[in-house]
Structures are given as structure tokens and as C-alpha cells.
N, C-alpha and C positions, 0 to 999 in steps of 0.2 A: 704665545702659546708657551702656554704652563707644567712647564719641564718636571718641576719642583713640587706638584702637590701630592703633599704627603698619603692622603686618602689611594692616589693612583700609583704610588711606590709602592706601596704596600701591599697593592691586589694585584699586580702584574709588573715585577721586575724587569723582563724582556721587552714588553713594552714600554718600557723610559727609554731600552737601550736601541730600540729601536726610532724612536721619537729622537734622540741625540743625533743618530749618524740623518735623521731626515735635517736636522736643525743645522749640522756640521755643513749639508752641500749649499746652505743659504750663507756661509760666511768664507770656508774652504772648498773649492770648487775640484770634485773628482769625479775618475768613471766609475771606479769602487773604493767601498770600504768596506772593511770586515772586521768584526770582532769573533775573533777564536779565542775559546774558554780550552785550558790544559785540565786534561780529564783525570790524568795521571803526570809521574815524570818525564813520559817519553810519548805524551800525543795528544794533539790541537786537534781542534774541534771549533766547524763555524757555531756558533750564537746566531749572529745576525751579519746580515751584508743585505749589502745593496747599492744602487748605482748603475748607469746605462748599460754596465759588462756583465751586469747582474744575469744572472741564469739559476733556474730550481734545483737541479742535479749540484749547485754551489753548497747549497742550504747541508748535505749529507756528505762534504771533503773533511779528510779530514789530515793530519801530519804526522807523519813516524818521524818523530825529532833523534832515535836512534840513526836514520838516514840523513837526516836533514842535521848535519853538526851545525853548517852553520847559524840555520836559524838556532838553534838549540845555546851556541855561545853568543851571540845579542842578550836570547832571554836571561842568560844566566849572569851579563855584566848589569841587566835592568837600566841600561843606559836608550834612548830614544835615537832612531840612526836617521839621517835623511840622505838618500842615494841620489847623488846630480849624474850628469851628464858625462863625469869622469872618473867614477867610481863604477866599479865591478859587482852588475846588479847582485843582490841574493834569488831573485825572481821564488818567489816564494810559492807562488802558482805554478811551476813551468810545467805540470804533469796535467793541466786542466783548463787555462788560459794563452793562450798566445799572445802575450804582450812584447810591444819591442825591446831591445835589449837595451836604446836609451832611456826610454820612457821615465815618469815621474814616480819616486816610490818615498812613501815614511813610515817607519817597522818603529813601532815603538811597544816596550814592552808593558806589559799590567803587574802591577803587583802593590803587596797592601801587607807592610809591616815585615819588608824583607822577603815577604813570600810568592812565588813568581801564581800566576792567574792566569795568566792566557797574552793574548795582543790583540795590538789594535792597529790593521795596515792602511793606506791609502796611496793607492797608485789613478793614476793620469795617461792618458794618451802622449801628451804633450810633454815635450822635454822639458824640464827648469823650471817649473811649475810654482817649484815650494824655494821658500828661505827659509833660514835659521830660524826667525822670528817666529813665523811660523809652525815650523816646529816645537818650538818654545808651547805657542799656544797650544799644540794636539797634546803634547808631555800633559798641562793642568785638565785636558780636558780627557784625558787618558787614568787622570787621578782616582774624577768623579765615577767612571767606569767600572776602575778595580773596588770602590766600595759597594759598587750596585753588584757587579759579578761576586765580592764574597758573600755580601746578605745574599744575594739570590741562592747562593752555593749549600749557605749554612739554613736558609729557611726549606730547601727540598733536603738536607741531612736531618734537622727537625723532623720534617714531614715523614718520613722516611724513618725514623726512629718511633716516632707515633704512632704509627700504623705497624714494626715489628711490635711494639708494648702490646698497642690494641689485640693483634694475634696471639702471642705468648696469651694475652689476658683470656682470650676466649678458650682456647685449648686447654687451656688450665679448670678453667669453667666446665668445659665439653667434659674433663679429665675427671671432675670432682662425681658428675652425676653421670650414672651408667647409663638413664633412659637417653640421653641426649649426646652417646657417647660416637654415634654416628650418622646426625644429624649435622652437618657444620653450617654454620650462614648467619649472618648479624644484620644482615637487610630488610630494609622492612615488608619486604613482598615474601620473603624466606620466614621472620617473625609470624606472621599472619598465620602461615599455612601452622605453624607450631600452637598458635595459640588456637586454634583450631581444632588441633587435634588432640591440644589436653580437655578444651571444650566435651570435643565428642567421646573422650576416651571413659569417662563415667558413666556413661550411660549404654544400653545395649543394642541402638540404632545402627542399623546397616549403614555402611560408608563406603560411598562408590569416590575413587581416585584417579582421576587423570589429568594426564601431564601427555610432553613428548617421550619418546625413549631415552631413558638414562636420567632422568630427573628425582628419581629415588623412590617413589612408590611403592617396594618392597618396605626402603628404609619407614618411610612416615605409618605404612601399617604395623610395620613391629616395634615401633615406639607407641602409636595408637593400644595395642595388644601390653606393653607394659607397664602403661599408662591408668590400666583398667584394671577391674577389679580381681577380671579372670588371668593376669597374671602370672598367677602360680601353678597355673594348667597350660594346655599345648596348644602353640602357634603351627595350624597345619597349614602349609602354602602345595598351591598346584598351578600350575600353567595352563591353561586351558590351549595355547594355539600349538602345543606336541601335544595332545592328546591324540588320539588312538580312535577314529567314531566309531569304532565295532567293539572298542572297551573304554573309551568315556564312564558308561551309564557304571562299569562295574570298578573305576577308579574312584567314583563320585561316593557310591554305594555299596560297594562291594559287591561280593559274590558268593555265592553256596559251593559247595563240595557237588560237581556234577553240572555245574550250570551250563557250561560248555566245555567244549573236546578238551582246552588246557586249563579247565580247573578243576587241578588235580586237590585242592584243599579250602574249606573255608575263609575267605579274606573280608577285613574288616576295610570298609570305604574311607574315603577321606571326613566325611561326615563324621561314621560312627569315632573314627580316630583323633577328630577336634572335641568330643561330648564336652561341655565345661569351658570349655577353652575358646580360638579365634581359628577361623576358617579363611585365607588369603586364596583367594580366586584373583589370580594376575590372569592379565589380557583377557579376561572376558567376555568380548563383544568378537572373540574365535571360539566361543562354546556350539559345538554340536547344535543345527537349529531342534533334532528328531531331543534333545536330553532339557530344550530350555524350560519345557512345560513341567517337566519333573522336578529340576531345582525351583522353579515357582513353589512345587508342593510343599516340597521342603522346608523352602523360609516361609510358607506360610502358616505348615500345620504344628511343624519343628517335628514328622516322622516319614516316612519313608521304610520300602522293601530293598533287602538284597538283591542281585539279578540270581533269578532260581530260587527265592523263596519266596514265602508267604507269610513268614511274621514280622508284622510291622516293628519298625524301632522309633524310638523317643532320641533325639538330639539335643541337646540346650547349645546350642552354636550360635554365638557373634559370628556374623559377614561381612568380610571388609570385600571388595573388589575393585578390579582396576582396570584402565583401558588405558593404550594410547590413541584409541583412534574415539572418536566423537560420536556417540551410542546415539546422540537425538539423533544424529543424522541416521545411522544406523537403523533407528524405529522408521524411521520416515521412508528410507527404502527399503521393507520390510526384510532387514536381513537381522532385525532383534526384535525378538517380545515385546511390546509396549510393558504391558501389564508387569515384567520382570523387569524391565529396564525401572520403572517409579517404583515397585519392590528395591530398590539397588539400590536406588539414589536419593533415598533417605535425606542421607545428610552428603552434601558432595563438597569434595575439596579439587580444586584447581591446583596443580604445582606448576607454579611459572616456570620457563625455559632458565638455565642460563644467562641467555645474552640479556634478561631484563633483567636480571641479580646481580652485576659487575662486579660490587660490590666485595663478593664472598670468593669470587675467582682465588684468590690470593689466600684466602684464607683457607681454601681447602686446601690449593697446592701445598699450604705451610701444614695443615694437617695432614697430608698425604705424607710428606715428606718426615714427621715426626715419627710414624708407622717404621717408613723404610731405617731411620736414624738407628732405630732400635738392635739394626742390623751390624756389625763391626765395621763393614765395607763402604758402608754409608752414612757414618758415623760424623762427617764433618761434611755432608753433604748439604747445598744452600742454593737459592737463588741469586741467582746475579742484581743487579739493578735495572740490565735493563732486559732480561728476561721476565723479570715480574711485572715488565711493558706491556712485551710482549703477549704473555697473560691476558693481560685485562683490556687489550683491542682486538684479541680473539674471536670471534663469534660463537665457536663452541656449540655446532650442530649436535656435538654426544652428549651436548651436556654434563654431568657431573660426573658420569664413567667415562668420558673423553678425557674429562681432569686426571681420572687416579689413573689413566694408560699412559696417559703424554707423561707424567710422574715418573710413571715407574720406568718410562725407557730413557727418558732423558737423563735419569738420576745414572743408568746404568752408561748411558753414552758420556759423561761429564765423567767417568772413571771414578764417581766419589764424593764429587768434588763441588768444583761449582759450576752450575748448571746457566750456560749462555744460552742466547736466543737461536743459536745456529742448534744446541743439542736439543730443542724441543723440537724444530719438526714442525711445524702447524701447520706450512700451506705445503710442504715437501711432499717427498714418497714416503709409504712406511719403511723401506728399507736403505741403508747406504753402502755404499764400497768403498770400504774403509783401508788402511792401509798398515801393515803389520810395523813400521817404523813407529808409530804414533798410538800408543798405550791409550792413550783419550780415545781414541774414535771405535766406534763399533764398529767389527768385522763382518759384515755380511756380504755377500753375492747380489747381484741383481735379484731380483723374487722370481724372473723365468729360468736361476740356477738349479745345474743340480745338487742332489741332498749331500752327495761325496764332496762337490766342490765348497759346501755349505762347512761340514763338518770339517775339513780339512782349514780352511780360514780363520775358524774360529780359537781364539787361543782361552789355555784355561784362564779362571779369574784370577788365582794366584800368584802369575805370569806376568798375566798382565800388572798388575797392583807391584809385583818385585820390579817391572822394566822401568813402570814410572816413576819409583822411587830413586835407582840408579839413575835415572836420569837425571832427578834433578841432584843428586848425590855429586854428578859428574858438573854440572855445568857449578853447583856452589865449591868447588873443592874439595868435597868430603865434610863442610863446614856444615853441623845442624842449628847451633843457638845462632841468636841474635839476628840481625834485622837480615842481613843478605845469605843466612843459613837455608836450610834445604827446607824444615822446617815450616820456615815463616813464607815460602815459595810454595809450598804444598800446601798451604793454610791450615798446618795441625800445629797442636801443642808438640813442644820437643821429646817430652817424655809418653807422647803418644806415636812419635813417630818412630822413637829406638823401641818402642814394646812392638809393632811391625816389623822392623827390620831383622830383629829377635828370632819374632816369630817364622817369619820368610826366608832365615839363615841370610844375612844380609850385611855385611861387615862395613866398617867404616873404609871410604878408601884411604 
């Protein structure tokens, strides 16, 4: 078995760890072998596990070292330990695996250059299976595992840093160009959309943008307008799905005074208002059928009459239409005029759903966070590594609009600080039952609660922030500066924390 193939090691260190455990089973018999990595100074998490006692839930197992001082003590000493039938076992997995009291166990800390990295444990149901020479051999293997764990951690940190720099670069590039400020994305699928938008913008061709709800159809329409020779003229938008059938023609083409009961004065329609500019017809598939031939004439001849009027009005308008439904299918089902469809569909642009541009999810989230950070309360809001992973794994049925809503909500739930997966609530209810004792939680009742209860349980933002700072100060005994100070605990600069304390009238304990 080629465990030390450099190319394999570089590609997948986690697979190497699995292969090491597999190879160990041929040398040192075990019922359970586990490599746990140190996530921070207080938590161990399973990295790899193998053996007859392994079960899937073990892969998500974590150990809180604050509650397991026995394990923390061994890690601190950085010396391997062999438990025999005469020893008092520490029982590493006591709350998830029921092992005999006198089973065989080796507990080997992983460390590199004095820095703790995790633990390797080997357990066997039979008592006194392991000797001191076996422990010495496993300690040597643990040194190799320590190197792999350290390099794997460094690689992930480097990748995370590269991704962060890429996001910051793209945000800076977006900020430099007002044209592209609200069409964030770096995936090839999205870049194809932007390339198509640039190409068609310089012409006067009609554009039909199709895509799921929330994919950014209006943003692309506005981009095309900004990049076009008509950029200094009006961009007029109309959502056809909310048109009153009786007043739809007036919305599009205007009306004369007295044209109908409520027509008290002359009114210009969207075609007239957009003269020289761009008219965006959103959800064109919902346009009332009786209005479709009149729209077709306005597109073909660039002229129309107001409702109740006889004067022909000419309007030089570039039309961009959008729909979340398949208009070609609507034509086949006789719900949409075929000739109007072809008049609109001169230059089609299909927007990909967010699930097909996963590389853009975190970039979009960072963009929406950057907008929030312009407010003092959210100045330090950021995503944890686990939250980033959750964002990338989620399917995003609501597309970009859902990302924006999730980020806004989770930033509030997280108290303007570090957003964790539980703050995202991607698969849960849209409402949380909060607790007044934890200012980091959102204080809503359930969806069916009375409005009075909702109002009573929602604390003012300054009170939530003040309580949170006071709690941090109490935990740090009033200390602000330093590694164990309240500023570090809250993820703030000491000067920023002092400024907020002064603003909220909080004195040091």
C-alpha cells in the first residue's frame, strides 16, 4: 500500500488519515480507532474513525474539554497513555458508546512543535490487549498523523484566506464600477450572462430575460440599460402580474381626461414616460390577453394612442421583458401570442438558478454583509467557517433574493457579530422562540402568537447591545484589552468597544 505517495498526500490529507487507520488494523488490532482534531482550545471533533464499533453518528461527535478535565489534562501533558485493567479509564466516548469498564485503551495526544492538535485513541473490547511497546509504536505513528493534521489545517486556512481575498477583490472591482455594483458573481455561468448583457446593450434589440424567481432579472435589465446609449434617459419598470385588467391599457399607454369614470386628468403611460429610454416589462407572461395585440403594435410601429384619445403618439422605446415562466410553453398552450413572443425574444438571456452557480453564494453573502457593515451595529458582522459551509451546501430555492433575506435576518439574530449555522436557519422555521437572557438570540414568539406578545417580547436594539456588552465585561471581570479581554471576546477592537460603551452609557465594572 502506497501511503506516502506525495501526490495523494497533497490532494487529500483526510484520505491519507483514513488509510493510516486502515493500515494500523493490520498491525495493531482494535475495535475502534479515532482521530480527533482540536477545533479550538476547548473542543475536540472527530476527523476520522474506523473499526467494528464505528457507527455514522460518531463522525459528528465532539468533546467539550471544559467538561472533560481528565482529557484536557492528558492533552496538556502531551504524553501517550496506556490504560490497563488496573487503571481508572477516562472512557473518552462514555456518552455515545457503551464500553466495558476494563477494556483496552490507548490515548495519544497529537502535537507539533509543542502546539496541541488533537488526539488519537485506540480501543479494544478485550482487556490488556496492548503493551508499552505497542504504545511506543502508536506514538510514533501519531507523530506522522500530527504532521498530516497540521498540514491539512494549514491548507484549509490558506484556501480560506485565498477565498477571502478573492471575495474582497471582486467586491472592490464591483465597487469601482457602478454599472456592475448589484450584479455580483464570479461563476462561469454568471459571467456568460454578463457577457451577453454587454453584447446586447450597445444595440436596440428587444431582450427577453427568463429565469426563476429571485435570480436577478430586473438587475440584469437595469445593467443593460446602464451600459446602453440610452443610459442618460429613463428606465421605466412595470410589473405585469399586478396590472388591473380594466386599467392595464391605461398603465401602458396612458389616458385622456374623461376617458373613464376616474380619469379626472390626462395621464401619460409607461411607453410615453420611457421615450428615448428603456421600458422593462416584468412578468410579461401575465399580461392580459386583450392587451397583447396592442403591445405588439406598439413594438412594431413604435406608436399608440392613449385610452380615450385619437391622437397617435410616437415613442422611441427599447423594450426589455422578463418572465419566470416558460413563454414558449405558454405559446403552445395558447396563453401567450406567438407573434408577440417572437417580437420580444429577439435576444434571449436565460438566468441560471443559484444552485447552478454555487461559487457565487458566499460572494453574494459577503456583498450583502458589506452593505450591512455600513451601519454601526453591524460593523463587525461576519460569517463563521461553518456558516460558509452551510451556505454552500444549501439549494437556495429562492435564489439571490433568498440569500439577501437570509443574510439580513441572520446578521440580526447573531447580534451583529459572528454568524453561525444556527443563525442562518436555512431549513427551519422563519420564526424563533427567543430568551430574554440571551441578547444574541432573536426575540420572536411563534408565527401564531398575538401581536401584543410580539411587541412585548422584542427588546430595543440598544438594550440588546448593552446587555451583550455588560455580559462580556462581567465574564472578563471588567477587562477590555488583551487576549482575555471583553473586546477579544466580542471580536471588536478595544477602541471600538470603548466607543460603544460610551455611546450606551456603560461604565467598566
